[in-house]
Biopython code that builds the backbone (N, CA, C, O; Angstrom):
import numpy as np
from Bio.PDB.StructureBuilder import StructureBuilder

atoms = [
    (1, "MET", "N", (92.950, 110.241, 150.168)),
    (1, "MET", "CA", (92.937, 111.417, 151.653)),
    (1, "MET", "C", (93.475, 112.694, 150.316)),
    (1, "MET", "O", (93.068, 113.821, 150.598)),
    (2, "LEU", "N", (93.989, 112.645, 149.482)),
    (2, "LEU", "CA", (94.097, 113.874, 148.334)),
    (2, "LEU", "C", (93.422, 113.446, 147.597)),
    (2, "LEU", "O", (93.225, 114.383, 146.823)),
    (3, "PHE", "N", (92.544, 112.113, 147.049)),
    (3, "PHE", "CA", (91.618, 112.478, 145.967)),
    (3, "PHE", "C", (90.487, 113.068, 146.792)),
    (3, "PHE", "O", (89.536, 113.512, 146.148)),
    (4, "LEU", "N", (90.439, 113.146, 148.184)),
    (4, "LEU", "CA", (88.948, 113.622, 148.174)),
    (4, "LEU", "C", (89.360, 115.317, 148.364)),
    (4, "LEU", "O", (88.434, 116.054, 148.023)),
    (5, "LEU", "N", (90.369, 115.895, 148.762)),
    (5, "LEU", "CA", (90.685, 117.128, 149.267)),
    (5, "LEU", "C", (90.496, 117.635, 147.393)),
    (5, "LEU", "O", (90.113, 118.777, 147.141)),
    (6, "ASN", "N", (90.685, 117.046, 146.714)),
    (6, "ASN", "CA", (90.814, 117.458, 145.369)),
    (6, "ASN", "C", (89.718, 117.527, 144.728)),
    (6, "ASN", "O", (89.752, 118.109, 143.643)),
    (7, "ILE", "N", (88.185, 116.846, 145.298)),
    (7, "ILE", "CA", (87.208, 116.795, 144.707)),
    (7, "ILE", "C", (86.676, 117.974, 145.376)),
    (7, "ILE", "O", (86.062, 118.768, 144.664)),
    (8, "PHE", "N", (86.809, 118.251, 146.706)),
    (8, "PHE", "CA", (86.218, 119.314, 147.452)),
    (8, "PHE", "C", (86.615, 120.718, 147.040)),
    (8, "PHE", "O", (85.854, 121.682, 147.124)),
    (9, "THR", "N", (88.069, 120.775, 146.512)),
    (9, "THR", "CA", (88.767, 122.126, 145.851)),
    (9, "THR", "C", (88.113, 122.049, 144.893)),
    (9, "THR", "O", (87.197, 122.852, 145.071)),
    (10, "ASN", "N", (87.957, 121.444, 143.686)),
    (10, "ASN", "CA", (87.221, 121.166, 141.939)),
    (10, "ASN", "C", (85.679, 121.925, 142.596)),
    (10, "ASN", "O", (85.102, 122.894, 142.102)),
    (11, "ALA", "N", (85.344, 121.293, 143.600)),
    (11, "ALA", "CA", (83.251, 121.493, 143.968)),
    (11, "ALA", "C", (83.193, 122.889, 144.437)),
    (11, "ALA", "O", (82.156, 123.551, 144.476)),
    (12, "MET", "N", (84.728, 123.432, 144.901)),
    (12, "MET", "CA", (83.709, 124.529, 145.790)),
    (12, "MET", "C", (84.871, 125.651, 144.892)),
    (12, "MET", "O", (86.049, 125.595, 145.245)),
    (13, "ASN", "N", (84.584, 126.376, 144.052)),
    (13, "ASN", "CA", (84.795, 127.543, 143.877)),
    (13, "ASN", "C", (84.880, 128.520, 144.758)),
    (13, "ASN", "O", (83.927, 128.418, 145.531)),
    (14, "ASN", "N", (85.452, 129.280, 144.980)),
    (14, "ASN", "CA", (85.487, 130.560, 145.511)),
    (14, "ASN", "C", (83.818, 131.369, 144.957)),
    (14, "ASN", "O", (83.589, 131.428, 143.749)),
    (15, "ASN", "N", (82.900, 131.871, 145.863)),
    (15, "ASN", "CA", (81.834, 132.377, 145.217)),
    (15, "ASN", "C", (82.133, 133.791, 146.197)),
    (15, "ASN", "O", (81.802, 134.677, 145.409)),
    (16, "ILE", "N", (82.454, 134.303, 147.127)),
    (16, "ILE", "CA", (82.327, 135.056, 148.423)),
    (16, "ILE", "C", (83.797, 136.318, 147.884)),
    (16, "ILE", "O", (84.886, 136.216, 147.319)),
    (17, "SER", "N", (83.187, 137.120, 148.320)),
    (17, "SER", "CA", (84.376, 138.448, 147.863)),
    (17, "SER", "C", (84.816, 138.627, 149.269)),
    (17, "SER", "O", (84.201, 138.225, 150.256)),
    (18, "THR", "N", (85.964, 139.284, 149.261)),
    (18, "THR", "CA", (86.655, 139.604, 150.167)),
    (18, "THR", "C", (85.826, 140.453, 151.255)),
    (18, "THR", "O", (85.920, 139.941, 152.370)),
    (19, "ALA", "N", (85.135, 141.476, 151.224)),
    (19, "ALA", "CA", (84.443, 142.362, 151.941)),
    (19, "ALA", "C", (82.903, 141.472, 152.231)),
    (19, "ALA", "O", (82.055, 141.920, 153.001)),
    (20, "ASP", "N", (82.759, 140.385, 151.604)),
    (20, "ASP", "CA", (81.607, 139.431, 151.804)),
    (20, "ASP", "C", (82.441, 138.618, 153.323)),
    (20, "ASP", "O", (81.818, 138.317, 154.341)),
    (21, "ARG", "N", (83.479, 138.464, 153.181)),
    (21, "ARG", "CA", (84.044, 137.534, 154.014)),
    (21, "ARG", "C", (84.556, 138.214, 154.894)),
    (21, "ARG", "O", (84.709, 137.508, 155.891)),
    (22, "VAL", "N", (85.024, 139.570, 155.103)),
    (22, "VAL", "CA", (85.049, 140.062, 156.235)),
    (22, "VAL", "C", (83.851, 140.322, 157.274)),
    (22, "VAL", "O", (83.910, 140.120, 158.487)),
    (23, "ILE", "N", (83.094, 140.659, 156.775)),
    (23, "ILE", "CA", (81.703, 140.868, 157.086)),
    (23, "ILE", "C", (80.913, 139.602, 158.003)),
    (23, "ILE", "O", (80.182, 139.538, 158.991)),
    (24, "ARG", "N", (81.468, 138.774, 157.145)),
    (24, "ARG", "CA", (81.181, 137.133, 158.065)),
    (24, "ARG", "C", (81.973, 136.821, 159.394)),
    (24, "ARG", "O", (81.619, 136.231, 160.415)),
    (25, "PHE", "N", (83.067, 137.366, 159.064)),
    (25, "PHE", "CA", (84.012, 137.179, 160.221)),
    (25, "PHE", "C", (83.697, 138.116, 161.173)),
    (25, "PHE", "O", (84.216, 137.925, 162.272)),
    (26, "ILE", "N", (82.992, 139.071, 161.052)),
    (26, "ILE", "CA", (82.944, 140.640, 162.327)),
    (26, "ILE", "C", (81.356, 140.091, 162.781)),
    (26, "ILE", "O", (81.229, 139.830, 163.977)),
    (27, "LEU", "N", (80.278, 139.923, 161.992)),
    (27, "LEU", "CA", (79.232, 138.335, 162.843)),
    (27, "LEU", "C", (79.575, 137.116, 163.665)),
    (27, "LEU", "O", (78.950, 136.665, 164.625)),
    (28, "PHE", "N", (80.576, 136.712, 163.165)),
    (28, "PHE", "CA", (80.821, 135.724, 163.713)),
    (28, "PHE", "C", (81.179, 136.390, 165.206)),
    (28, "PHE", "O", (80.598, 136.084, 166.247)),
    (29, "THR", "N", (82.273, 137.378, 165.083)),
    (29, "THR", "CA", (82.839, 138.068, 165.911)),
    (29, "THR", "C", (82.117, 138.666, 167.303)),
    (29, "THR", "O", (82.643, 138.691, 168.416)),
    (30, "LEU", "N", (80.768, 139.143, 166.950)),
    (30, "LEU", "CA", (79.881, 139.550, 167.992)),
    (30, "LEU", "C", (79.077, 138.587, 168.197)),
    (30, "LEU", "O", (78.695, 138.493, 169.364)),
    (31, "ALA", "N", (78.661, 137.796, 167.435)),
    (31, "ALA", "CA", (78.062, 136.413, 167.984)),
    (31, "ALA", "C", (78.770, 135.602, 169.434)),
    (31, "ALA", "O", (78.220, 135.092, 170.411)),
    (32, "ILE", "N", (80.210, 135.754, 169.062)),
    (32, "ILE", "CA", (81.016, 135.141, 170.223)),
    (32, "ILE", "C", (80.998, 135.851, 171.529)),
    (32, "ILE", "O", (80.837, 135.408, 172.667)),
    (33, "VAL", "N", (81.247, 137.334, 170.993)),
    (33, "VAL", "CA", (81.001, 138.494, 171.966)),
    (33, "VAL", "C", (79.505, 138.502, 173.252)),
    (33, "VAL", "O", (79.329, 138.469, 174.470)),
    (34, "ALA", "N", (78.905, 138.550, 172.283)),
    (34, "ALA", "CA", (77.172, 138.516, 172.959)),
    (34, "ALA", "C", (76.937, 137.260, 173.691)),
    (34, "ALA", "O", (76.198, 137.155, 174.670)),
    (35, "PHE", "N", (77.680, 136.233, 173.099)),
    (35, "PHE", "CA", (77.472, 135.124, 174.165)),
    (35, "PHE", "C", (78.688, 134.916, 175.138)),
    (35, "PHE", "O", (78.506, 133.966, 175.899)),
    (36, "ILE", "N", (79.706, 135.473, 175.276)),
    (36, "ILE", "CA", (80.831, 135.334, 176.355)),
    (36, "ILE", "C", (80.374, 136.690, 177.273)),
    (36, "ILE", "O", (80.617, 136.525, 178.468)),
    (37, "LEU", "N", (79.878, 137.744, 177.003)),
    (37, "LEU", "CA", (79.155, 138.950, 177.754)),
    (37, "LEU", "C", (77.624, 138.265, 178.514)),
    (37, "LEU", "O", (77.218, 138.559, 179.638)),
    (38, "GLU", "N", (77.008, 137.367, 177.612)),
    (38, "GLU", "CA", (75.912, 136.430, 178.214)),
    (38, "GLU", "C", (74.910, 137.750, 178.082)),
    (38, "GLU", "O", (74.246, 138.075, 179.066)),
    (39, "TRP", "N", (74.807, 138.581, 176.711)),
    (39, "TRP", "CA", (73.932, 139.669, 176.295)),
    (39, "TRP", "C", (72.668, 138.657, 175.662)),
    (39, "TRP", "O", (71.555, 139.128, 175.430)),
    (40, "ILE", "N", (72.991, 137.272, 175.431)),
    (40, "ILE", "CA", (72.093, 136.240, 175.254)),
    (40, "ILE", "C", (72.327, 135.200, 176.071)),
    (40, "ILE", "O", (73.209, 135.018, 176.910)),
    (41, "ASP", "N", (71.356, 134.490, 175.689)),
    (41, "ASP", "CA", (71.385, 133.245, 176.851)),
    (41, "ASP", "C", (70.338, 131.821, 176.090)),
    (41, "ASP", "O", (69.899, 131.847, 174.940)),
    (42, "GLY", "N", (70.159, 130.831, 176.959)),
    (42, "GLY", "CA", (69.541, 130.020, 176.047)),
    (42, "GLY", "C", (69.763, 129.373, 174.647)),
    (42, "GLY", "O", (70.814, 129.252, 174.019)),
    (43, "VAL", "N", (68.564, 129.010, 174.340)),
    (43, "VAL", "CA", (68.429, 128.548, 173.136)),
    (43, "VAL", "C", (68.903, 129.566, 171.967)),
    (43, "VAL", "O", (69.410, 129.121, 170.938)),
    (44, "TYR", "N", (68.709, 130.990, 172.180)),
    (44, "TYR", "CA", (69.223, 131.896, 171.763)),
    (44, "TYR", "C", (70.204, 131.730, 171.155)),
    (44, "TYR", "O", (70.432, 131.571, 169.956)),
    (45, "ALA", "N", (70.879, 131.776, 172.135)),
    (45, "ALA", "CA", (72.678, 131.842, 172.453)),
    (45, "ALA", "C", (72.862, 130.647, 171.436)),
    (45, "ALA", "O", (73.315, 130.958, 170.335)),
    (46, "TYR", "N", (72.595, 129.447, 171.646)),
    (46, "TYR", "CA", (72.814, 128.278, 170.858)),
    (46, "TYR", "C", (72.954, 128.731, 169.412)),
    (46, "TYR", "O", (74.039, 128.805, 168.835)),
    (47, "VAL", "N", (71.596, 129.072, 168.786)),
    (47, "VAL", "CA", (71.296, 129.104, 167.704)),
    (47, "VAL", "C", (72.300, 130.364, 166.928)),
    (47, "VAL", "O", (72.758, 130.238, 165.793)),
    (48, "LEU", "N", (72.457, 131.253, 167.579)),
    (48, "LEU", "CA", (73.043, 132.673, 167.257)),
    (48, "LEU", "C", (74.326, 131.708, 167.468)),
    (48, "LEU", "O", (73.857, 130.839, 166.733)),
    (49, "ILE", "N", (75.399, 131.226, 167.820)),
    (49, "ILE", "CA", (76.443, 130.407, 167.766)),
    (49, "ILE", "C", (76.834, 129.648, 166.630)),
    (49, "ILE", "O", (77.882, 129.765, 165.995)),
    (50, "GLY", "N", (75.843, 128.816, 166.424)),
    (50, "GLY", "CA", (75.223, 128.020, 165.385)),
    (50, "GLY", "C", (75.817, 128.831, 164.288)),
    (50, "GLY", "O", (76.793, 128.643, 163.562)),
    (51, "LEU", "N", (74.829, 129.910, 164.394)),
    (51, "LEU", "CA", (75.285, 130.803, 163.041)),
    (51, "LEU", "C", (76.275, 131.289, 162.857)),
    (51, "LEU", "O", (76.790, 131.327, 161.739)),
    (52, "GLY", "N", (76.815, 131.803, 163.942)),
    (52, "GLY", "CA", (78.309, 132.250, 163.487)),
    (52, "GLY", "C", (79.345, 131.425, 163.455)),
    (52, "GLY", "O", (80.411, 131.933, 163.109)),
    (53, "THR", "N", (79.336, 130.104, 163.764)),
    (53, "THR", "CA", (80.174, 129.429, 163.088)),
    (53, "THR", "C", (80.152, 129.071, 161.346)),
    (53, "THR", "O", (81.068, 128.927, 160.536)),
    (54, "VAL", "N", (78.694, 129.011, 161.220)),
    (54, "VAL", "CA", (78.567, 128.451, 159.896)),
    (54, "VAL", "C", (79.151, 129.984, 159.025)),
    (54, "VAL", "O", (79.412, 129.904, 157.825)),
    (55, "PHE", "N", (79.304, 131.283, 159.751)),
    (55, "PHE", "CA", (79.842, 132.305, 158.794)),
    (55, "PHE", "C", (81.139, 132.225, 158.903)),
    (55, "PHE", "O", (81.881, 132.710, 158.050)),
    (56, "LEU", "N", (81.588, 131.580, 160.005)),
    (56, "LEU", "CA", (83.302, 131.328, 160.148)),
    (56, "LEU", "C", (83.398, 130.958, 158.656)),
    (56, "LEU", "O", (83.686, 131.693, 157.712)),
    (57, "LEU", "N", (83.041, 129.433, 158.665)),
    (57, "LEU", "CA", (83.280, 128.410, 158.402)),
    (57, "LEU", "C", (83.446, 129.006, 156.422)),
    (57, "LEU", "O", (84.339, 128.767, 155.610)),
    (58, "THR", "N", (82.114, 129.837, 156.279)),
    (58, "THR", "CA", (82.277, 130.153, 154.995)),
    (58, "THR", "C", (83.362, 130.926, 154.640)),
    (58, "THR", "O", (84.160, 130.650, 153.745)),
    (59, "SER", "N", (83.386, 132.132, 155.527)),
    (59, "SER", "CA", (84.363, 132.772, 155.106)),
    (59, "SER", "C", (85.759, 132.436, 155.496)),
    (59, "SER", "O", (86.530, 133.360, 155.756)),
    (60, "LEU", "N", (86.184, 131.108, 155.565)),
    (60, "LEU", "CA", (87.850, 130.648, 155.642)),
    (60, "LEU", "C", (87.648, 130.027, 154.473)),
    (60, "LEU", "O", (88.716, 129.830, 153.894)),
    (61, "LEU", "N", (86.515, 129.559, 153.775)),
    (61, "LEU", "CA", (86.584, 128.443, 152.360)),
    (61, "LEU", "C", (86.342, 129.415, 151.419)),
    (61, "LEU", "O", (86.559, 129.276, 150.215)),
    (62, "SER", "N", (85.866, 130.465, 151.983)),
    (62, "SER", "CA", (85.525, 131.251, 150.512)),
    (62, "SER", "C", (84.698, 130.966, 149.578)),
    (62, "SER", "O", (84.822, 131.318, 148.405)),
    (63, "PHE", "N", (83.303, 129.944, 150.295)),
    (63, "PHE", "CA", (82.482, 129.595, 149.722)),
    (63, "PHE", "C", (81.338, 129.480, 150.560)),
    (63, "PHE", "O", (81.275, 129.028, 151.703)),
    (64, "CYS", "N", (80.385, 129.981, 149.789)),
    (64, "CYS", "CA", (79.050, 129.610, 150.418)),
    (64, "CYS", "C", (78.230, 128.407, 149.707)),
    (64, "CYS", "O", (78.512, 128.340, 148.510)),
    (65, "PRO", "N", (77.648, 127.810, 149.970)),
    (65, "PRO", "CA", (76.552, 126.487, 149.488)),
    (65, "PRO", "C", (75.218, 127.655, 149.250)),
    (65, "PRO", "O", (74.922, 127.868, 148.074)),
    (66, "ILE", "N", (74.773, 128.072, 149.856)),
    (66, "ILE", "CA", (73.920, 129.103, 149.580)),
    (66, "ILE", "C", (73.490, 129.975, 148.554)),
    (66, "ILE", "O", (72.389, 130.312, 148.118)),
    (67, "TYR", "N", (75.346, 130.399, 148.137)),
    (67, "TYR", "CA", (75.108, 131.414, 146.754)),
    (67, "TYR", "C", (75.183, 130.463, 145.771)),
    (67, "TYR", "O", (74.993, 130.948, 144.656)),
    (68, "ARG", "N", (75.447, 128.965, 145.782)),
    (68, "ARG", "CA", (76.115, 128.528, 144.837)),
    (68, "ARG", "C", (74.687, 127.812, 144.367)),
    (68, "ARG", "O", (74.595, 127.419, 143.204)),
    (69, "VAL", "N", (73.521, 127.643, 145.334)),
    (69, "VAL", "CA", (72.277, 127.044, 145.229)),
    (69, "VAL", "C", (71.485, 127.929, 144.279)),
    (69, "VAL", "O", (70.672, 127.476, 143.474)),
    (70, "PHE", "N", (71.777, 129.246, 144.425)),
    (70, "PHE", "CA", (70.819, 130.584, 144.080)),
    (70, "PHE", "C", (71.823, 130.942, 142.972)),
    (70, "PHE", "O", (71.414, 131.584, 142.005)),
    (71, "GLY", "N", (72.770, 130.668, 143.031)),
    (71, "GLY", "CA", (73.713, 131.138, 141.262)),
    (71, "GLY", "C", (74.338, 132.667, 141.445)),
    (71, "GLY", "O", (74.620, 133.552, 140.638)),
    (72, "TRP", "N", (74.421, 132.554, 142.898)),
    (72, "TRP", "CA", (75.311, 134.255, 143.195)),
    (72, "TRP", "C", (76.397, 133.913, 143.453)),
    (72, "TRP", "O", (76.764, 132.776, 143.749)),
    (73, "ASN", "N", (77.336, 135.355, 143.321)),
    (73, "ASN", "CA", (78.531, 134.937, 143.090)),
    (73, "ASN", "C", (79.113, 136.572, 143.466)),
    (73, "ASN", "O", (79.144, 137.473, 142.628)),
    (74, "SER", "N", (79.543, 136.716, 144.874)),
    (74, "SER", "CA", (80.237, 138.097, 145.181)),
    (74, "SER", "C", (81.550, 138.246, 144.654)),
    (74, "SER", "O", (82.081, 139.357, 144.637)),
    (75, "ALA", "N", (82.068, 137.328, 144.264)),
    (75, "ALA", "CA", (83.436, 137.303, 144.075)),
    (75, "ALA", "C", (83.964, 137.704, 143.006)),
    (75, "ALA", "O", (83.386, 137.042, 142.144)),
    (76, "ARG", "N", (84.993, 138.637, 142.297)),
    (76, "ARG", "CA", (85.412, 139.161, 141.444)),
    (76, "ARG", "C", (85.753, 138.050, 140.100)),
    (76, "ARG", "O", (86.705, 137.295, 140.301)),
    (77, "LYS", "N", (85.143, 137.939, 138.967)),
    (77, "LYS", "CA", (85.573, 136.668, 138.363)),
    (77, "LYS", "C", (87.445, 136.677, 138.299)),
    (77, "LYS", "O", (88.102, 137.631, 138.715)),
    (78, "LYS", "N", (87.917, 135.709, 137.836)),
    (78, "LYS", "CA", (89.103, 135.728, 136.952)),
    (78, "LYS", "C", (89.504, 135.855, 135.506)),
    (78, "LYS", "O", (89.276, 134.968, 134.684)),
    (79, "LYS", "N", (89.975, 136.738, 135.286)),
    (79, "LYS", "CA", (90.870, 136.829, 134.109)),
    (79, "LYS", "C", (91.165, 136.167, 133.383)),
    (79, "LYS", "O", (92.287, 135.824, 133.755)),
    (80, "PRO", "N", (90.798, 135.322, 131.880)),
    (80, "PRO", "CA", (91.606, 134.339, 131.410)),
    (80, "PRO", "C", (93.024, 134.802, 131.126)),
    (80, "PRO", "O", (93.859, 134.007, 130.695)),
]
sb = StructureBuilder()
sb.init_structure("model")
sb.init_model(0)
sb.init_chain("A")
sb.init_seg("    ")
for serial, (resi, resn, name, xyz) in enumerate(atoms, 1):
    if name == "N":
        sb.init_residue(resn, " ", resi, " ")
    sb.init_atom(name, np.array(xyz, "f"), 0.0, 1.0, " ", f" {name:<3s}", serial, name[0])
structure = sb.get_structure()
């Protein structure tokens, strides 16, 4: 199990800045609030909750797979 965790840790370098993480968390929170207060319903609600969950996971992991595909990085580079 530790081997798999090590693989994922090495493969997922942080590529999201703190500001980006905060914005993603706020978007997740807004999606949940909109769902609970029934501002949205039906398929749109579930799609928004799904996107909000992706935003939450990427903000908690500090890693966005789409950023990696396009070579983007909003995180500060560590000094050697």
